[in-house]
CHARMM internal coordinates of N, CA and C (Angstrom, degrees):
IC EDIT
DIST 1 N 1 CA 1.4448
DIST 1 CA 1 C 1.5263
ANGL 1 N 1 CA 1 C 109.71
DIST 1 C 2 N 1.3154
ANGL 1 CA 1 C 2 N 117.33
DIHE 1 N 1 CA 1 C 2 N -35.76
DIST 2 N 2 CA 1.4544
ANGL 1 C 2 N 2 CA 121.13
DIHE 1 CA 1 C 2 N 2 CA -178.77
DIST 2 CA 2 C 1.5238
ANGL 2 N 2 CA 2 C 113.40
DIHE 1 C 2 N 2 CA 2 C -67.54
DIST 2 C 3 N 1.3321
ANGL 2 CA 2 C 3 N 116.93
DIHE 2 N 2 CA 2 C 3 N -23.05
DIST 3 N 3 CA 1.4596
ANGL 2 C 3 N 3 CA 119.30
DIHE 2 CA 2 C 3 N 3 CA -178.90
DIST 3 CA 3 C 1.5254
ANGL 3 N 3 CA 3 C 113.21
DIHE 2 C 3 N 3 CA 3 C -84.21
DIST 3 C 4 N 1.3346
ANGL 3 CA 3 C 4 N 117.33
DIHE 3 N 3 CA 3 C 4 N -7.42
DIST 4 N 4 CA 1.4646
ANGL 3 C 4 N 4 CA 118.82
DIHE 3 CA 3 C 4 N 4 CA 179.60
DIST 4 CA 4 C 1.5204
ANGL 4 N 4 CA 4 C 113.33
DIHE 3 C 4 N 4 CA 4 C -119.17
DIST 4 C 5 N 1.3407
ANGL 4 CA 4 C 5 N 117.65
DIHE 4 N 4 CA 4 C 5 N -1.80
DIST 5 N 5 CA 1.4570
ANGL 4 C 5 N 5 CA 119.90
DIHE 4 CA 4 C 5 N 5 CA -179.33
DIST 5 CA 5 C 1.5259
ANGL 5 N 5 CA 5 C 110.99
DIHE 4 C 5 N 5 CA 5 C -111.39
DIST 5 C 6 N 1.3192
ANGL 5 CA 5 C 6 N 116.91
DIHE 5 N 5 CA 5 C 6 N 147.53
DIST 6 N 6 CA 1.4559
ANGL 5 C 6 N 6 CA 119.50
DIHE 5 CA 5 C 6 N 6 CA 176.39
DIST 6 CA 6 C 1.5286
ANGL 6 N 6 CA 6 C 109.75
DIHE 5 C 6 N 6 CA 6 C -66.85
DIST 6 C 7 N 1.2763
ANGL 6 CA 6 C 7 N 122.79
DIHE 6 N 6 CA 6 C 7 N 156.36
DIST 7 N 7 CA 1.4493
ANGL 6 C 7 N 7 CA 128.20
DIHE 6 CA 6 C 7 N 7 CA 2.83
DIST 7 CA 7 C 1.5208
ANGL 7 N 7 CA 7 C 113.90
DIHE 6 C 7 N 7 CA 7 C -84.51
DIST 7 C 8 N 1.3399
ANGL 7 CA 7 C 8 N 118.75
DIHE 7 N 7 CA 7 C 8 N -16.03
DIST 8 N 8 CA 1.4614
ANGL 7 C 8 N 8 CA 119.01
DIHE 7 CA 7 C 8 N 8 CA -178.00
DIST 8 CA 8 C 1.5169
ANGL 8 N 8 CA 8 C 109.53
DIHE 7 C 8 N 8 CA 8 C -74.42
DIST 8 C 9 N 1.3186
ANGL 8 CA 8 C 9 N 118.58
DIHE 8 N 8 CA 8 C 9 N -69.42
DIST 9 N 9 CA 1.4591
ANGL 8 C 9 N 9 CA 123.52
DIHE 8 CA 8 C 9 N 9 CA 173.63
DIST 9 CA 9 C 1.5199
ANGL 9 N 9 CA 9 C 114.71
DIHE 8 C 9 N 9 CA 9 C 47.08
DIST 9 C 10 N 1.3221
ANGL 9 CA 9 C 10 N 116.70
DIHE 9 N 9 CA 9 C 10 N 41.26
DIST 10 N 10 CA 1.4606
ANGL 9 C 10 N 10 CA 120.89
DIHE 9 CA 9 C 10 N 10 CA -174.11
DIST 10 CA 10 C 1.5293
ANGL 10 N 10 CA 10 C 112.46
DIHE 9 C 10 N 10 CA 10 C -55.04
DIST 10 C 11 N 1.3165
ANGL 10 CA 10 C 11 N 117.92
DIHE 10 N 10 CA 10 C 11 N -44.67
DIST 11 N 11 CA 1.4688
ANGL 10 C 11 N 11 CA 120.30
DIHE 10 CA 10 C 11 N 11 CA 179.95
DIST 11 CA 11 C 1.5185
ANGL 11 N 11 CA 11 C 111.79
DIHE 10 C 11 N 11 CA 11 C -61.34
DIST 11 C 12 N 1.3199
ANGL 11 CA 11 C 12 N 116.95
DIHE 11 N 11 CA 11 C 12 N -37.00
DIST 12 N 12 CA 1.4639
ANGL 11 C 12 N 12 CA 120.62
DIHE 11 CA 11 C 12 N 12 CA -179.76
DIST 12 CA 12 C 1.5315
ANGL 12 N 12 CA 12 C 109.98
DIHE 11 C 12 N 12 CA 12 C -66.74
DIST 12 C 13 N 1.3202
ANGL 12 CA 12 C 13 N 116.27
DIHE 12 N 12 CA 12 C 13 N -41.72
DIST 13 N 13 CA 1.4593
ANGL 12 C 13 N 13 CA 119.73
DIHE 12 CA 12 C 13 N 13 CA 179.39
DIST 13 CA 13 C 1.5279
ANGL 13 N 13 CA 13 C 111.55
DIHE 12 C 13 N 13 CA 13 C -66.79
DIST 13 C 14 N 1.3197
ANGL 13 CA 13 C 14 N 117.20
DIHE 13 N 13 CA 13 C 14 N -36.27
DIST 14 N 14 CA 1.4661
ANGL 13 C 14 N 14 CA 120.44
DIHE 13 CA 13 C 14 N 14 CA 177.22
DIST 14 CA 14 C 1.5199
ANGL 14 N 14 CA 14 C 110.27
DIHE 13 C 14 N 14 CA 14 C -65.81
DIST 14 C 15 N 1.3349
ANGL 14 CA 14 C 15 N 117.71
DIHE 14 N 14 CA 14 C 15 N -44.00
DIST 15 N 15 CA 1.4640
ANGL 14 C 15 N 15 CA 120.85
DIHE 14 CA 14 C 15 N 15 CA 177.92
DIST 15 CA 15 C 1.5234
ANGL 15 N 15 CA 15 C 110.15
DIHE 14 C 15 N 15 CA 15 C -60.69
DIST 15 C 16 N 1.3172
ANGL 15 CA 15 C 16 N 116.32
DIHE 15 N 15 CA 15 C 16 N -42.17
DIST 16 N 16 CA 1.4673
ANGL 15 C 16 N 16 CA 120.44
DIHE 15 CA 15 C 16 N 16 CA 178.48
DIST 16 CA 16 C 1.5287
ANGL 16 N 16 CA 16 C 110.85
DIHE 15 C 16 N 16 CA 16 C -62.58
DIST 16 C 17 N 1.3115
ANGL 16 CA 16 C 17 N 116.88
DIHE 16 N 16 CA 16 C 17 N -42.22
DIST 17 N 17 CA 1.4554
ANGL 16 C 17 N 17 CA 120.62
DIHE 16 CA 16 C 17 N 17 CA -179.00
DIST 17 CA 17 C 1.5179
ANGL 17 N 17 CA 17 C 112.92
DIHE 16 C 17 N 17 CA 17 C -66.13
DIST 17 C 18 N 1.3213
ANGL 17 CA 17 C 18 N 116.60
DIHE 17 N 17 CA 17 C 18 N -35.36
DIST 18 N 18 CA 1.4694
ANGL 17 C 18 N 18 CA 120.08
DIHE 17 CA 17 C 18 N 18 CA -178.46
DIST 18 CA 18 C 1.5223
ANGL 18 N 18 CA 18 C 111.43
DIHE 17 C 18 N 18 CA 18 C -79.54
DIST 18 C 19 N 1.3279
ANGL 18 CA 18 C 19 N 117.30
DIHE 18 N 18 CA 18 C 19 N -44.31
DIST 19 N 19 CA 1.4682
ANGL 18 C 19 N 19 CA 120.62
DIHE 18 CA 18 C 19 N 19 CA -171.28
DIST 19 CA 19 C 1.5189
ANGL 19 N 19 CA 19 C 114.27
DIHE 18 C 19 N 19 CA 19 C -98.96
DIST 19 C 20 N 1.3313
ANGL 19 CA 19 C 20 N 117.77
DIHE 19 N 19 CA 19 C 20 N -18.26
DIST 20 N 20 CA 1.4725
ANGL 19 C 20 N 20 CA 123.06
DIHE 19 CA 19 C 20 N 20 CA -175.66
DIST 20 CA 20 C 1.5303
ANGL 20 N 20 CA 20 C 112.79
DIHE 19 C 20 N 20 CA 20 C 61.60
DIST 20 C 21 N 1.3323
ANGL 20 CA 20 C 21 N 116.16
DIHE 20 N 20 CA 20 C 21 N 23.29
DIST 21 N 21 CA 1.4629
ANGL 20 C 21 N 21 CA 121.44
DIHE 20 CA 20 C 21 N 21 CA 172.79
DIST 21 CA 21 C 1.5259
ANGL 21 N 21 CA 21 C 107.01
DIHE 20 C 21 N 21 CA 21 C -74.71
DIST 21 C 22 N 1.3387
ANGL 21 CA 21 C 22 N 118.71
DIHE 21 N 21 CA 21 C 22 N 140.53
DIST 22 N 22 CA 1.4737
ANGL 21 C 22 N 22 CA 119.86
DIHE 21 CA 21 C 22 N 22 CA -179.49
DIST 22 CA 22 C 1.5265
ANGL 22 N 22 CA 22 C 112.08
DIHE 21 C 22 N 22 CA 22 C -57.54
DIST 22 C 23 N 1.3329
ANGL 22 CA 22 C 23 N 115.81
DIHE 22 N 22 CA 22 C 23 N 143.71
DIST 23 N 23 CA 1.4610
ANGL 22 C 23 N 23 CA 121.44
DIHE 22 CA 22 C 23 N 23 CA -177.74
DIST 23 CA 23 C 1.5302
ANGL 23 N 23 CA 23 C 112.11
DIHE 22 C 23 N 23 CA 23 C -58.08
DIST 23 C 24 N 1.3236
ANGL 23 CA 23 C 24 N 117.06
DIHE 23 N 23 CA 23 C 24 N -38.74
DIST 24 N 24 CA 1.4637
ANGL 23 C 24 N 24 CA 120.31
DIHE 23 CA 23 C 24 N 24 CA 179.58
DIST 24 CA 24 C 1.5195
ANGL 24 N 24 CA 24 C 111.95
DIHE 23 C 24 N 24 CA 24 C -59.86
DIST 24 C 25 N 1.3156
ANGL 24 CA 24 C 25 N 116.82
DIHE 24 N 24 CA 24 C 25 N -40.10
DIST 25 N 25 CA 1.4665
ANGL 24 C 25 N 25 CA 121.45
DIHE 24 CA 24 C 25 N 25 CA 179.02
DIST 25 CA 25 C 1.5228
ANGL 25 N 25 CA 25 C 110.55
DIHE 24 C 25 N 25 CA 25 C -65.63
DIST 25 C 26 N 1.3155
ANGL 25 CA 25 C 26 N 116.62
DIHE 25 N 25 CA 25 C 26 N -41.24
DIST 26 N 26 CA 1.4651
ANGL 25 C 26 N 26 CA 120.22
DIHE 25 CA 25 C 26 N 26 CA 179.82
DIST 26 CA 26 C 1.5158
ANGL 26 N 26 CA 26 C 110.40
DIHE 25 C 26 N 26 CA 26 C -66.03
DIST 26 C 27 N 1.3371
ANGL 26 CA 26 C 27 N 117.26
DIHE 26 N 26 CA 26 C 27 N -44.63
DIST 27 N 27 CA 1.4640
ANGL 26 C 27 N 27 CA 119.79
DIHE 26 CA 26 C 27 N 27 CA 179.72
DIST 27 CA 27 C 1.5271
ANGL 27 N 27 CA 27 C 111.42
DIHE 26 C 27 N 27 CA 27 C -65.12
DIST 27 C 28 N 1.3278
ANGL 27 CA 27 C 28 N 118.24
DIHE 27 N 27 CA 27 C 28 N -33.18
DIST 28 N 28 CA 1.4719
ANGL 27 C 28 N 28 CA 120.27
DIHE 27 CA 27 C 28 N 28 CA 175.48
DIST 28 CA 28 C 1.5203
ANGL 28 N 28 CA 28 C 110.35
DIHE 27 C 28 N 28 CA 28 C -64.33
DIST 28 C 29 N 1.3179
ANGL 28 CA 28 C 29 N 117.04
DIHE 28 N 28 CA 28 C 29 N -36.09
DIST 29 N 29 CA 1.4619
ANGL 28 C 29 N 29 CA 120.69
DIHE 28 CA 28 C 29 N 29 CA 178.53
DIST 29 CA 29 C 1.5152
ANGL 29 N 29 CA 29 C 113.24
DIHE 28 C 29 N 29 CA 29 C -72.82
DIST 29 C 30 N 1.3141
ANGL 29 CA 29 C 30 N 116.90
DIHE 29 N 29 CA 29 C 30 N -22.33
DIST 30 N 30 CA 1.4619
ANGL 29 C 30 N 30 CA 122.10
DIHE 29 CA 29 C 30 N 30 CA -177.92
DIST 30 CA 30 C 1.5287
ANGL 30 N 30 CA 30 C 112.06
DIHE 29 C 30 N 30 CA 30 C -86.25
DIST 30 C 31 N 1.3122
ANGL 30 CA 30 C 31 N 117.07
DIHE 30 N 30 CA 30 C 31 N -19.47
DIST 31 N 31 CA 1.4726
ANGL 30 C 31 N 31 CA 121.64
DIHE 30 CA 30 C 31 N 31 CA -175.61
DIST 31 CA 31 C 1.5339
ANGL 31 N 31 CA 31 C 113.21
DIHE 30 C 31 N 31 CA 31 C -53.46
DIST 31 C 32 N 1.3395
ANGL 31 CA 31 C 32 N 121.16
DIHE 31 N 31 CA 31 C 32 N -44.98
DIST 32 N 32 CA 1.4685
ANGL 31 C 32 N 32 CA 118.84
DIHE 31 CA 31 C 32 N 32 CA 178.86
DIST 32 CA 32 C 1.5362
ANGL 32 N 32 CA 32 C 113.12
DIHE 31 C 32 N 32 CA 32 C -59.76
DIST 32 C 33 N 1.3178
ANGL 32 CA 32 C 33 N 117.35
DIHE 32 N 32 CA 32 C 33 N -34.19
DIST 33 N 33 CA 1.4577
ANGL 32 C 33 N 33 CA 120.41
DIHE 32 CA 32 C 33 N 33 CA 178.89
DIST 33 CA 33 C 1.5253
ANGL 33 N 33 CA 33 C 111.30
DIHE 32 C 33 N 33 CA 33 C -70.88
DIST 33 C 34 N 1.3184
ANGL 33 CA 33 C 34 N 116.72
DIHE 33 N 33 CA 33 C 34 N -36.91
DIST 34 N 34 CA 1.4656
ANGL 33 C 34 N 34 CA 120.48
DIHE 33 CA 33 C 34 N 34 CA 176.93
DIST 34 CA 34 C 1.5245
ANGL 34 N 34 CA 34 C 109.81
DIHE 33 C 34 N 34 CA 34 C -65.50
DIST 34 C 35 N 1.3158
ANGL 34 CA 34 C 35 N 116.83
DIHE 34 N 34 CA 34 C 35 N -43.18
DIST 35 N 35 CA 1.4702
ANGL 34 C 35 N 35 CA 120.97
DIHE 34 CA 34 C 35 N 35 CA 178.05
DIST 35 CA 35 C 1.5267
ANGL 35 N 35 CA 35 C 110.36
DIHE 34 C 35 N 35 CA 35 C -61.62
DIST 35 C 36 N 1.3303
ANGL 35 CA 35 C 36 N 116.93
DIHE 35 N 35 CA 35 C 36 N -43.71
DIST 36 N 36 CA 1.4681
ANGL 35 C 36 N 36 CA 120.59
DIHE 35 CA 35 C 36 N 36 CA 178.59
DIST 36 CA 36 C 1.5252
ANGL 36 N 36 CA 36 C 111.24
DIHE 35 C 36 N 36 CA 36 C -62.47
DIST 36 C 37 N 1.3249
ANGL 36 CA 36 C 37 N 117.85
DIHE 36 N 36 CA 36 C 37 N -40.37
DIST 37 N 37 CA 1.4608
ANGL 36 C 37 N 37 CA 121.27
DIHE 36 CA 36 C 37 N 37 CA 178.16
DIST 37 CA 37 C 1.5222
ANGL 37 N 37 CA 37 C 111.37
DIHE 36 C 37 N 37 CA 37 C -64.39
DIST 37 C 38 N 1.3133
ANGL 37 CA 37 C 38 N 117.09
DIHE 37 N 37 CA 37 C 38 N -42.31
DIST 38 N 38 CA 1.4672
ANGL 37 C 38 N 38 CA 120.76
DIHE 37 CA 37 C 38 N 38 CA 179.31
DIST 38 CA 38 C 1.5301
ANGL 38 N 38 CA 38 C 110.44
DIHE 37 C 38 N 38 CA 38 C -64.21
DIST 38 C 39 N 1.3230
ANGL 38 CA 38 C 39 N 116.88
DIHE 38 N 38 CA 38 C 39 N -43.51
DIST 39 N 39 CA 1.4707
ANGL 38 C 39 N 39 CA 120.21
DIHE 38 CA 38 C 39 N 39 CA 178.33
DIST 39 CA 39 C 1.5268
ANGL 39 N 39 CA 39 C 111.36
DIHE 38 C 39 N 39 CA 39 C -63.42
DIST 39 C 40 N 1.3271
ANGL 39 CA 39 C 40 N 116.14
DIHE 39 N 39 CA 39 C 40 N -38.21
DIST 40 N 40 CA 1.4609
ANGL 39 C 40 N 40 CA 120.20
DIHE 39 CA 39 C 40 N 40 CA 178.15
DIST 40 CA 40 C 1.5235
ANGL 40 N 40 CA 40 C 110.81
DIHE 39 C 40 N 40 CA 40 C -63.54
DIST 40 C 41 N 1.3045
ANGL 40 CA 40 C 41 N 117.65
DIHE 40 N 40 CA 40 C 41 N -43.75
DIST 41 N 41 CA 1.4684
ANGL 40 C 41 N 41 CA 121.10
DIHE 40 CA 40 C 41 N 41 CA 179.57
DIST 41 CA 41 C 1.5220
ANGL 41 N 41 CA 41 C 110.41
DIHE 40 C 41 N 41 CA 41 C -64.52
DIST 41 C 42 N 1.3327
ANGL 41 CA 41 C 42 N 116.99
DIHE 41 N 41 CA 41 C 42 N -42.92
DIST 42 N 42 CA 1.4703
ANGL 41 C 42 N 42 CA 120.76
DIHE 41 CA 41 C 42 N 42 CA 178.03
DIST 42 CA 42 C 1.5253
ANGL 42 N 42 CA 42 C 110.39
DIHE 41 C 42 N 42 CA 42 C -60.74
DIST 42 C 43 N 1.3351
ANGL 42 CA 42 C 43 N 116.95
DIHE 42 N 42 CA 42 C 43 N -43.80
DIST 43 N 43 CA 1.4614
ANGL 42 C 43 N 43 CA 121.23
DIHE 42 CA 42 C 43 N 43 CA -179.98
DIST 43 CA 43 C 1.5256
ANGL 43 N 43 CA 43 C 111.45
DIHE 42 C 43 N 43 CA 43 C -63.32
DIST 43 C 44 N 1.3288
ANGL 43 CA 43 C 44 N 116.85
DIHE 43 N 43 CA 43 C 44 N -42.05
DIST 44 N 44 CA 1.4627
ANGL 43 C 44 N 44 CA 120.06
DIHE 43 CA 43 C 44 N 44 CA 179.86
DIST 44 CA 44 C 1.5219
ANGL 44 N 44 CA 44 C 112.01
DIHE 43 C 44 N 44 CA 44 C -68.38
DIST 44 C 45 N 1.3181
ANGL 44 CA 44 C 45 N 117.55
DIHE 44 N 44 CA 44 C 45 N -32.33
DIST 45 N 45 CA 1.4674
ANGL 44 C 45 N 45 CA 120.50
DIHE 44 CA 44 C 45 N 45 CA 177.26
DIST 45 CA 45 C 1.5251
ANGL 45 N 45 CA 45 C 110.38
DIHE 44 C 45 N 45 CA 45 C -73.69
DIST 45 C 46 N 1.3336
ANGL 45 CA 45 C 46 N 115.92
DIHE 45 N 45 CA 45 C 46 N -39.66
DIST 46 N 46 CA 1.4671
ANGL 45 C 46 N 46 CA 120.28
DIHE 45 CA 45 C 46 N 46 CA -177.76
DIST 46 CA 46 C 1.5248
ANGL 46 N 46 CA 46 C 112.21
DIHE 45 C 46 N 46 CA 46 C -72.38
DIST 46 C 47 N 1.3324
ANGL 46 CA 46 C 47 N 116.85
DIHE 46 N 46 CA 46 C 47 N -34.88
DIST 47 N 47 CA 1.4718
ANGL 46 C 47 N 47 CA 121.06
DIHE 46 CA 46 C 47 N 47 CA -177.03
DIST 47 CA 47 C 1.5363
ANGL 47 N 47 CA 47 C 108.11
DIHE 46 C 47 N 47 CA 47 C -129.42
DIST 47 C 48 N 1.3206
ANGL 47 CA 47 C 48 N 118.14
DIHE 47 N 47 CA 47 C 48 N 79.06
DIST 48 N 48 CA 1.4690
ANGL 47 C 48 N 48 CA 120.34
DIHE 47 CA 47 C 48 N 48 CA -176.18
DIST 48 CA 48 C 1.5279
ANGL 48 N 48 CA 48 C 113.52
DIHE 47 C 48 N 48 CA 48 C -65.36
DIST 48 C 49 N 1.3328
ANGL 48 CA 48 C 49 N 117.90
DIHE 48 N 48 CA 48 C 49 N -17.11
DIST 49 N 49 CA 1.4564
ANGL 48 C 49 N 49 CA 120.53
DIHE 48 CA 48 C 49 N 49 CA 178.56
DIST 49 CA 49 C 1.5297
ANGL 49 N 49 CA 49 C 111.69
DIHE 48 C 49 N 49 CA 49 C -61.10
DIST 49 C 50 N 1.3262
ANGL 49 CA 49 C 50 N 117.09
DIHE 49 N 49 CA 49 C 50 N -26.28
DIST 50 N 50 CA 1.4581
ANGL 49 C 50 N 50 CA 120.83
DIHE 49 CA 49 C 50 N 50 CA 177.59
DIST 50 CA 50 C 1.5299
ANGL 50 N 50 CA 50 C 109.49
DIHE 49 C 50 N 50 CA 50 C -61.22
DIST 50 C 51 N 1.3100
ANGL 50 CA 50 C 51 N 116.21
DIHE 50 N 50 CA 50 C 51 N -42.66
DIST 51 N 51 CA 1.4531
ANGL 50 C 51 N 51 CA 121.44
DIHE 50 CA 50 C 51 N 51 CA -178.85
DIST 51 CA 51 C 1.5234
ANGL 51 N 51 CA 51 C 111.10
DIHE 50 C 51 N 51 CA 51 C -70.74
DIST 51 C 52 N 1.3055
ANGL 51 CA 51 C 52 N 117.00
DIHE 51 N 51 CA 51 C 52 N -34.52
DIST 52 N 52 CA 1.4568
ANGL 51 C 52 N 52 CA 121.63
DIHE 51 CA 51 C 52 N 52 CA -173.65
DIST 52 CA 52 C 1.5140
ANGL 52 N 52 CA 52 C 113.54
DIHE 51 C 52 N 52 CA 52 C -92.66
DIST 52 C 53 N 1.3160
ANGL 52 CA 52 C 53 N 119.17
DIHE 52 N 52 CA 52 C 53 N 1.65
DIST 53 N 53 CA 1.4694
ANGL 52 C 53 N 53 CA 121.99
DIHE 52 CA 52 C 53 N 53 CA -175.01
DIST 53 CA 53 C 1.5223
ANGL 53 N 53 CA 53 C 111.71
DIHE 52 C 53 N 53 CA 53 C -63.68
DIST 53 C 54 N 1.3287
ANGL 53 CA 53 C 54 N 118.81
DIHE 53 N 53 CA 53 C 54 N -57.40
DIST 54 N 54 CA 1.4613
ANGL 53 C 54 N 54 CA 120.67
DIHE 53 CA 53 C 54 N 54 CA -177.94
DIST 54 CA 54 C 1.5246
ANGL 54 N 54 CA 54 C 113.18
DIHE 53 C 54 N 54 CA 54 C -64.59
DIST 54 C 55 N 1.3311
ANGL 54 CA 54 C 55 N 119.80
DIHE 54 N 54 CA 54 C 55 N -45.04
DIST 55 N 55 CA 1.4667
ANGL 54 C 55 N 55 CA 117.34
DIHE 54 CA 54 C 55 N 55 CA 176.37
DIST 55 CA 55 C 1.5454
ANGL 55 N 55 CA 55 C 112.19
DIHE 54 C 55 N 55 CA 55 C -60.22
DIST 55 C 56 N 1.3130
ANGL 55 CA 55 C 56 N 116.91
DIHE 55 N 55 CA 55 C 56 N -31.83
DIST 56 N 56 CA 1.4512
ANGL 55 C 56 N 56 CA 120.95
DIHE 55 CA 55 C 56 N 56 CA 177.49
DIST 56 CA 56 C 1.5199
ANGL 56 N 56 CA 56 C 112.29
DIHE 55 C 56 N 56 CA 56 C -65.05
DIST 56 C 57 N 1.3264
ANGL 56 CA 56 C 57 N 117.02
DIHE 56 N 56 CA 56 C 57 N -32.30
DIST 57 N 57 CA 1.4693
ANGL 56 C 57 N 57 CA 120.73
DIHE 56 CA 56 C 57 N 57 CA 177.38
DIST 57 CA 57 C 1.5202
ANGL 57 N 57 CA 57 C 111.47
DIHE 56 C 57 N 57 CA 57 C -69.91
DIST 57 C 58 N 1.3175
ANGL 57 CA 57 C 58 N 117.77
DIHE 57 N 57 CA 57 C 58 N -25.79
DIST 58 N 58 CA 1.4593
ANGL 57 C 58 N 58 CA 121.23
DIHE 57 CA 57 C 58 N 58 CA -177.77
DIST 58 CA 58 C 1.5212
ANGL 58 N 58 CA 58 C 112.55
DIHE 57 C 58 N 58 CA 58 C -81.71
DIST 58 C 59 N 1.3259
ANGL 58 CA 58 C 59 N 116.52
DIHE 58 N 58 CA 58 C 59 N -7.53
DIST 59 N 59 CA 1.4664
ANGL 58 C 59 N 59 CA 120.97
DIHE 58 CA 58 C 59 N 59 CA -179.15
DIST 59 CA 59 C 1.5363
ANGL 59 N 59 CA 59 C 112.11
DIHE 58 C 59 N 59 CA 59 C -61.10
DIST 59 C 60 N 1.3160
ANGL 59 CA 59 C 60 N 115.36
DIHE 59 N 59 CA 59 C 60 N -32.59
DIST 60 N 60 CA 1.4549
ANGL 59 C 60 N 60 CA 119.86
DIHE 59 CA 59 C 60 N 60 CA 175.01
DIST 60 CA 60 C 1.4558
ANGL 60 N 60 CA 60 C 112.28
DIHE 59 C 60 N 60 CA 60 C 80.83
END
COOR INIT
IC SEED 1 N 1 CA 1 C
IC BUILD
């Protein structure tokens, strides 16, 4: 998430440097991924069992 959001947004700056597409256009394209990341974090905080499911299977 840190590589696609300002102020760091390293991946966005690299895409801009390679393609010369305006930064605003690139950030508009990144918005769905930021929303998905935020929803994922909310889901993992709300239901921590999702995170602990596989390690729980390894308990034996």
